[in-house]
N, C-alpha and C positions, 0 to 999 in steps of 0.2 A: 441515325442516332450517334451521338458523340461517344467515342470510346472512353469509358471511365478508367480503363486500365492505365491511362497515362499518368496515374498516381496523382501527385499534387499539382500537376501542371495547370489544371483548370481551377485550382483554389486561388481566390484573390490574394495577392501578396500584400495588398494594402488594406488594413482594417478600416471598417466603415468610419467615416468622419474623423479620421486621424492619420497623420502622415507616417507614423511608425509602421513598419512592415510586420506582417504576421510572423515570419521567421524570427524577427527581432524580439517580438513579444514572447514567443515560445522559448527562446534562449533565456530571457529574463525569468520565465517561469521555472525552467529547468535548474538554473543556477540558484534561484531562491529555494526550491525544493531540496537542492543539495545541502544548503545550510541547515534547513529544518531537519533533514534526515540525519545529519551528524549528531544532533541532540538526541534523536530517537535511538540511535545505534550505539552511542558511546557507553551506555550503562552496562551493557553485557560484558565486554572484555575488561572493563575497569571497575567492576562492582566492588572488589575488595579495596581498591585504591580510594574510591569515594567513601567507603566505610571507615577507613583509617583517618582520612582527612576530616570527616564529620564527627569522629569519635563515637561511632555506633557499631554494633555487631553486624555480622553478615545477615542475620535474620531480619533486622530492622531495615537494612538497606535493600534487601530483597523485596520487602513489603512495598517499597516505592514503586516497583514495577506493577504490583497489583493495583495500587491506587491510580497509577497512570493509565492502566488498561481500562479501569472503570470509566475513564473519560470517554471511551468509545460509545458507551451507552448514552451519553449526553449529546452525541452528534446530531440526532434528529431535531434537537431543540435549538441548535445554533446554526446549522447549515441553511435553513430557510432564509437567512439574511440575504444570501446571494440571489434567491428567487424573488424575495419581497422588495429589496432595495437596490438590486443590481449587482452584477458580477464584480465590478471594480470595487464597490463598497465591501463586498465579502472578502476580497483579497486583502484590502487595506486593514480591515478589522482583524483578520487572521494574523497578518504580519505585526500589527500593533500589539496583540496579545503575546506574541513570541518575544518581541522586544521588551515588553513590560516584565515578562518572566525572567529575562536575562538580567535586567536592571535590579530587581528586588533582591536577588541573591547576592549581588555585589554590595548592597547596602547592609543586608543582614545575612551574613554567611553562616547560617545555622540550619540544623536538620529540618525543622518544620517548614522553613522558608524554601529550602531546597526541594521539598515535596511539592510546595506550591509552584515553584519555578517549572518543574517538569510537567505539572498538570496544565499550567498556562501554555507551555510549549505544545503539548498535545492538542489542546483546544484550538490553538492557532492553526495547527496543521489541519485539523478537522474542518475548519472554515476555509482555509486557503486552498487546499487540494480540490474539494468539490467545486469551488468557485472557478478555478482555472479550467477544470474539466468541463464545466458547463459553458464557460466562455469559448473554449476551443470548439465545442460542439455547436455553438451558435454560429461559428464562422465557417466551418468545414462540412461539406456534405457527408452523410452517414457512410457511404461506401468508400470514403477516403480518410475517415476520421481516426481509425485505429492506429495508423502509422504515427501520426503526430502525438496522440496520447501516449503511445509506447515510448516515443523518443523522450518525452518528459520523464517517464518512469525510469529511464536509465540512470537518473540521478540517484535512485535508491542503491543500485549496485556501486555506482561511482563513490558514494559516501563511504562505503566499506573499504574500497581500494585506496582512494586518495585522501579521504577525510580522517578516518580513524587512525592511520599511522601518524599523521600530523598531530592529532590530539595526544597520542602517546608520547611523542617527542616533547610536546608542551608540558605534559604532566611530569615527565621525567626531570625537567629543569625548573619547574615552578610549582605552584600549589594546585589543589584540586579545583579551585574556582578560576584558574587562569584562562580557561576557555570562554568564560562568559563575557568578558569585555570584547573579545573577538566576535562572538555571536551577536552581541549588541550592535557593534559597528556594522557587521555584515547585514544584520536585520534592517538597520536604518537605510543602508544603501539599497536593499531590496525594496523597501517602502518607497523611496524616491524614484527608483526605476519603474515600478508599477505605476506610480502617480503620473509619471511623465510619458510613458509609452502606451498605456492602455486607455482607450477612450471611455468617457463616462457614459455608460449605457443607461437609458431611462428606466426608471422603476415601472413595473407593470401597472396598467390602468385598471385592471380588474382585481378581484379579491381572491383569486384562485391560487395564489402563491404563498399564502401563510402556512404556518405549521398545521393547523387543524384542517384547512382545505387540502393541503398536500397529503396529510395522513389519510383523509377520506379517499382521495384519488388512489393512493397506494393500496389501501385495504379493499377497494372495489375493483382492482385491476388484477386479473389472474396472472398476467405476465410479470407484473411487479412483485407479487407475492412469491411466485415461483422463483424469480431471480434472487430474492432475499433468502429463501430457503436453500437454494443451490449454494449461495455464498456461505451460509451458515455451515452446511455440511462439509464442503471441501476445505474450509478453514479448520473445522474440527479434525478432519483427516490429517491435515498438515501438522497440527500441534500435538495430536495424540502420539505421533512418532517424534516430531521435532524437539519436543521438550526433553526427551530422554536419550536422544541419539549420542550425546556426549558421554553420559553415564554408560551406555552400551559399549561404546568404543573403549572406554577406560576398563570396564569389566572384562571385555573380550580379549583385549590385546595388551593390557598392562601399560599402555602409553597414555600419559596424561597431557603434558604440555605439547609434546610433539604431535600426538594424534589429534588433539583438539585444535591446534594451530593449523594443521593440514586440513581438518574438516572446515574450519572457517574460510580458508582459501578456496576450498572446493565449493562451498555454498556461494561465495562471492562470484566465482566463475559461472556457476549455474544460474544465478540471478541475472548476470549480464547476458548470458546466452539466451535465457528465456525472454528477456526484454528485447534483445536484438532480433530473435526469431519472430516475435510478435510484430515488431515494426516492419519486418520484411514480408510477412505472410498473412497477417490477420485480415487485411482488406482484400487480399487475393482469393483466399479460400472461404471467406465468410466468417462472421463472428461466432455463430453457434457451432459451426463445424470446427473452428479452432478450439473452442472450449471443450467440445466433445473429445477431440484428439488429445488435448492436455490431460483430461480426466482418465481416459482409457490408458494412456501411458503411465500415469500415476498408479492406476490399478495394477498394471503389469509389473511395475517396479515393486509394489507392495507384496505381490506374490513371490517375486524372484529374490528379494533381499535376504530372507532367512537362509537361502541356499548359497547365493553368491557372496553373502556377508560373512562367510566362515574364515576368510582371509582379509587382512587390512586393505590390500588393493581392491579386492572385490567389494568390500564395504564402502570404500570411498567412491568407487564407480557407481554403486547403487545410490549413495547419498547424492551424488551429482545429478543423476537422472531423476531422482525423487524431487529435488528442488528445482531443477530445470522445468519439469512438467508442471509443477505447482506455479512457478512464476509465469510460465506461458499461459496457464489457465487464468490466473488472477488479472493479468494485464489485458488479456483478450476480453475479459468480462466488462471492463470499463466502457469501451465504446458501445457495447450492446445496451448497457444500463442507461446511457445518455439518450437513447432513442425510445425507450419504453414510455416515458411520460415527459415529452419535451417541455411542457409548461411548468413542470416541477422538477427539473433536472437536478438541481443542487439538493433539494429536499430528499429525493430518492437516493442520491449518492450518500447523503448523511445517514439515512436508514440502512444503507448497505454497510457503512462503517460500523454501525451498531450490530448488524448481523455478523460481520466478520469478527468483531470483538467478542460477541457472545459465543461464536463457534470456537474461537481460540481459548476462551475461558473453559468451555466444556472439555476441549481436548487436553488442556493442562490439568484439569481435574481428574481425568481418567488415566492420563499417561503413566504417572508414577505407580498408581494402584495396579494397573495391568502389568507393568514391567516387573515390579517386585513380587507379584503373585504368580505370574505365568511365564514371564520372559518376553523378549522383544518380538517374538512371533505373534503374541497376542496384540501388541500395539499395531503391528502391520496388518493383522487381520481386521482390527477395528478400523484402521485407515481405509482398507478395501471396502468395508461395509459402508462407511460414510461417503466414499467416492461414488459407490453405486447409487446411494440415495440421492446424491447430487446430480448424477446423470438422469435419474428419474424426474427430478425437478426441472432440469434443463429441457427435457423433451416436452414439457408443458408450455414452454415459451414460444409464442407465435407473434411475430411483429408484422404490422401492415406494411412497413418499409422493409423489404426483404434484405437479409444480411449478406447477400451475394451481389456481385456485379450484375447489371441488367442482362448481360449475355450469358450469365450463369443461372438464370432463374429456372431453367428447365432441368438443372442438375438435381 
């Protein structure tokens, strides 16, 4: 038997029917996601800046985040493009929507168009990300897939470290819409890069890849439903605490900019750590085992934070571990999802985006109410309950392709 622990050594470096190497394609995907992620992340630190530039109050600009999040519910309706018409088509459509959104706000720099711009950006991400995840899954065996998917996800943390400070410098010297010509140009470069490096995969010859057919497969698959429920619950757990952690730090320690700035750095390091750990370990220890470890650590942190969070250093350590375990969990989930319904990979990933968005919405809905009524311990208790429910759903997932190396099957 060939030893699969040789990592990516047995993965073909040349993609089928095309001279571009798979590492080159993965680099293109990661850099493209980096550009997309800048748009997704820049609203949070610069919310008041956008409000002043657009001439609206903070409540109006905050509503943009709500409208943008609602786009997650539309994901199941748009991601089947990659299953129905091919992965490359899905990628190009996603980038095209992103570029379109960047262009329209340059033509009409007004608040309603700004809302449209961010909505198009999110829709573009929701098509592009599942398309590249499905494409990578088509190319790489399951027991080696997690590392490559995690490497692409490092672009999420990188956008906070490298992208957002550059956006801040740009805003400091120019107007609120100065970032959009750059996003337009980078989006066009990403479009051309995908066009020239990714082979045109043929559309499926059967009819099992459309939205209705994919939805039927998901609704009749115990593993698929359990995975969606799992994602819903652990994202609820994340946001039921994550939405109010800044308010908690401010109320507890009287530090506003300093504490929140430190918290942002802590979260960035935690995200990078979670993605790096996933890249190094998820294929070695198995996908389900990795997810279980991430959820259990998140449970332990939720129990410990009310006690260690009585000092600012303890609170920041807890915050780091909370987001580290969450990021490790969410990135470890991706490769497992790609193997549950291989014929409808992008469609299931789209439903997963909807589940994540719904979970975040419920967490955001509960967070402020719990905090203002009972205090942060109630938020962390709720996070613990939702994590336990997520573990229950995880235990219902059984895949015919075992999520361990062949020599680990007896573990």
